[in-house]
N, C-alpha and C positions, 0 to 999 in steps of 0.2 A: 943313318942310326940304323944298328941292328937290335931289332924287338921279338922277343918272344912272349908270345900270348896263348893261354893256357886256361880250358875249360876241361867243364864234366864231358863231353859226349860230343862225338863227333857228330851226330845225323840229325839233320836239322830240324828246329821243332816248333818254336816261337819266335820272337821280338829280339828275343837275348841272340839266341844265332846265328839270326839273320843278320843283325848287328857285328857280333863277331865277324861273321865271315865279309863281310862288306866294309868295315876296316882295314881288314887283311888286303883286300882287294886296292883300297885308298894307299894305302902307306906305300904300296908297292909299287902303286903307279904314279908316286911320287917318289922312287928312287931309292926307298928304305928296303932294306934284309928284313925282311920278316921270317918268322919259323915259329912253328906251332906244335902246341904240347895237347894231346886228351888221353882221358885216365879210361875212358871206355866209351866201346862204341855207340849205346844207346842210350836211354835216361833210367836204364835201372837204378833202383835207390840198394846204395850198402849199408847196412844197417851201422854197421861198425865202423867201417872204413872213411863214414862221410862224416863222421867227429873227428876223427886222426885220421889217414892211411900210413902205415909206413910205409907201406910200397910203395904210394907215390910219393914218401919223403926220399926213399930212393931212386927213384928214375927220375925226378924231376932232379934231382942233385946230379945226375948225368947229364940229363939233359942241358942244365943250365953252363956246369962246368964243358960239356961240350960245343955248345954253340956261342958260350962268354957274350952273351949280349950287354946292351948299352943299360936297355929297360925293359922289366918283367911285366906283362900287363894279366891279372889275375881277373877272368871272368867268372861265369856260373861256378861252382865250388862247392854247393852242399847236398851233391846227389856222392858222390864216391870219388872228386876230387880232393878237399877238403879243407884246411888253410897250412897243412902241412908242407908248399912249397912255401910259405913263408919262412920256414924255417931253413932249408935248402939256399935259396936266397941271401939270408943274413948270414949264416957258414960262408959262404963265396963273396959275401961283399957285393953284394947287390944290391942296386935300388930296383924297387918293385911297388907295383899299384893296383888296386882292386876297386872294379865297377860295380857296383850294387845294381846289379839288374831288377830283383823283386823282392817287395816289400816284406814277405816270407821269411829273409834273411834278420829279419827284424823280431818279428813279432810272428809271436806262437803260433794263433790262432791261424794262420795262409793267409788272411784275404789283407789282413791290418786292419776291421771295419768290428763294429761292435753289432749287436743283436737289431739295430735300427737303420745299418748301413752307413754309421758315419765314420769318419775315421779315429783310429784310435787314436788318442792323446800322447801317451807315451807307447810305443810299441814294444821298447823293452822289457816290459813291467813283468814280474812274476803271475799280475791280475789276468792278466789274457788268456792264461794255461786253467784259469775255475770259474772267468766271467763265460756266459754265452755270445756265440757271434755267427753270423751266418754263415760262415761256412761249414758247420757241423761238426767240424773235426773231431775228435774221439778225445777224452780227457790224458790218457797214457802217449798216446800220437803225439799233441799240445808238451805234455811235459818231456816228452825227448827231445822232442823239435826247439824247446827251451832252453834246455842244458847245452843240444848241440849249437844254438846261437849265441847263450854264454860264450861258451869255450871260441868258437871261429871270430868274434868282436873280440876277446882279448888279445887274443893272440896277433889279431890284425892290429889291434890298440898300441902294441908293445914293439911290434917290428915293421907295421905298413910304411909307407914314403911318400903313400895318397892315396886319398878315398874320392872315387868319382860318383855323382850323384846325376844319373840322366834325367831327370827331372829336379824342378825347384823344392817341390815335396820332400820328397826321398836325402834332398841336399840339406834340407833343414832337420831332419830328422838326424844326418851325421853329423851335423854341425853340435849336436849336443848330445852326442856320444863320443867324437874323434877331435886331437887337437885341430882347434879351428884354421892353422895355417894350413893345412895339409889337404882341407876338401876342397875340392873343386868342380862347380858344375857343369858337364861334358854333355848334353842334350845329344839324340843320335840324330839319326841323315836318312837318308833317304838315296841310292846311289843313282846312275845313269842318268840318263833325257828323260820328262816326264811331259807328253804329249800335253797342251793345255786345251780344253774345248768349252767355248761358250754355249749357257745353257740358255738353248735359244727357245724351247716348246716344253712343256709338261708331257714326261713317257709315264708318267703314273708308276714307276720301275722303284723300287724300293731296294739298300742292299746290305747284307751282312757280308763283313768277310774275317775270318777268325776261326780258332778254335772252338770245336763244341763240347763246350764242361759247363760244369755249373755257374760257375763266376762270373763267365761271360754275359749270362741273362739273355740270353738266345729265345725262353720259355716266355719268357713277358714280352720281347718284342712278335712272337706270335699270337701272343693272347689280346695284343695292340691291332693286330693286324685282323679280328676279329669284328674291330670297331671301326676298321676304315671301308669307305665304299666298295663295291664289287669289283670294279676297275683297276684298284689298287693290288701291284703285285709285288714281292719279294724271293728276289732271289738271293740266297744265302750259299755262299762259298766258305768251306773250310768243313773240317773233319774232327772225330773226337768219342770217346767213350757214350754222351748224350745225344748221339747221332740216331740212334734207332725210338729214341722215348720222343723228341722231338721231329719226327717223322708222325710217330703215333698221336702226339698231339697237335698234329697240323691235317692230318687225316679228311678230318670236314672240312677243311678248307683246301684240299690238297690244288684247287683249279687257282690259288692263288700264290702257294708258296710250292717255291720251285728248291731244290737240295742237288749242288752242281757239283759238291764233293770238292777233293784240293786240286787249286788250279795253280799252275807252273807261274812263279814272280814275271813273266815277261808275257804271260796273256792276260796277265791280272786288268791290266788298261783300260783295256776296252769294256770291261763291267761297270767300270768308273762313268766311262763316257755316254752307258747307257742307261744310267740311272740317276735319277732328279738328286738321289739325296745317299750319306753312309751312314747305319744308325751303327752306334755303339754302347747298345745300353749292359755294360758292365757293373756288375754288382760289390765287386772288391775292387782295390786300391789299384787302378791303372799306373802301371809305373810309367809309361808315357801314350800307348798309344799309336802304333809308324803307320799300320792301315787309315788313319785318318790324316797323317801328312799325305801320304802316298795318294788318297780321295781330292784334298784341296792344292796339288799340285797338278792332277788330274782336271780342276778342274768343280769338281763336286762339292757342296757344303755341309757339313757334319750335326747330326743329331747327339750327344754324348753326354755321361753324367758328369756332373759339376764335382769330382771323387780323384784327388792321384791327380797321372802327371798330365793330363787332358789339357789343364787349365794352363799349361805354358803356351796354347798354339791358339786354343778355341774360346775364340769372343763371343760372350751373346750378342746375338743379335747382329751380328757384323760379318763372321766368316762360318756362320754357324747359329746353333741353339744349345746354351750347354741347361740339363736339367738337375735341378737342387736331388729329388729322386728318379727311380727308374717302374714307377708304375703303367702298367696298359693302359691308362688312362691319359697319362700325363704324356706318354708317347705319341698315342695316338692324337691329341690336341697340337702336341709342336709339329708332327708331321702334317696336320690337314693346312695348320700356322704357315709352313715351306712351300707350299704346293702354291705358289705364284710365279710364274715364270718373271718377275722385275725381281723378287727376293734371291730365285737359283740362281737369275744370272749376276748378281749384285753380288752376295755370299761366294761364289763361286771363283768370281776375281779377286775378290778381297782373301779368300784360299789360296790361289797363287801366290799372292804379295807375299801372304805370311812364311810358305811354302819359300819364295826366294829369300826372302829375309836373312830368313833362322836357320833353313832346314838341308843346305843344299851339298853339294862333297868341298864343296870351295870353303863353305863356310866353317864346314865340322874341321876339315884340315887345320883350319888354324886354331880352333878350339882345342882338338889332340895335340898340335904341335907344341903349344904357348902352355899344355898343360905338364907334357912330360920334360920341355926344357925346365919349367918351374921346379919341377923335381931336382932334376939332375944336376941342377946349382946349390941344389940346401943340401948345407953336409948335417 
């Protein structure tokens, strides 16, 4: 099969880009011919071009004509790519699908949660332009994103041959917007072989892996550290706009909190093995939480909020702890509860089983190939 993958930026920044490159490698390893198209080198927003890009309409038309793919797969598109490749694909009679990597592609407040941190009931409604939310996004930015989302969704509704949701929560929303026959739940996966290490003793080390941005809730995790014993330590792996503010916040407990910076994916496994648990204190609708699967593949249990895609793989009191809300007191309570060799070992083993059952390369290849074939056979 000849596949053309399209994405906003070439730069690796988050889970969507990690998936993009992992999917490319997976399909190539299985004998498929994969081509890529990027609209930009970085994540810079094109104010007008992100709504509809004439430049990308022309360039993707040429790329599609040159590659002559069996199927086109659009990934992130809201920064500069826009939905213009949909027109190019239709003009050339090519089938294409879209993966919705971010709840902000549906909800104008960006986080898809209300002011109380609850999931937006109907994320495409205009009321989220006027309603307060945890994202604190300004009115004009919300209005702009509302218009942009509406344009994109309407264009895809008219032209797309398939809509992929990485999480059940996203797939549920897509079923309310698009033709139900064209919606496919295609979960993320993690590439490579992950070494499982059983938890045999308590290390008193906690771990956070991810971007240092407001929506990730790392400030609440640092507050929770103040409620835990002095011997409890936290490694924070990642970088982002909030790093300096978080370092300032943690200054009075710097003996307990270490900022490790960005760590290459190939070196991250040791952090999982050395830690008792991974904490995911996200305040927004987490699309999936790939780092949670990485942790479980390594034998490390997870504590995360029960919102968005984490519920697809995190089962409370089976492979970790699922929280209704992310408050420092609740985080500290969950951490103390899990700090037992018996629970760490049990949850770690069950987490590994979760990974092997649903999130390996082999499992994902079947998911994506079935979805592609389903799209190609339908006229």
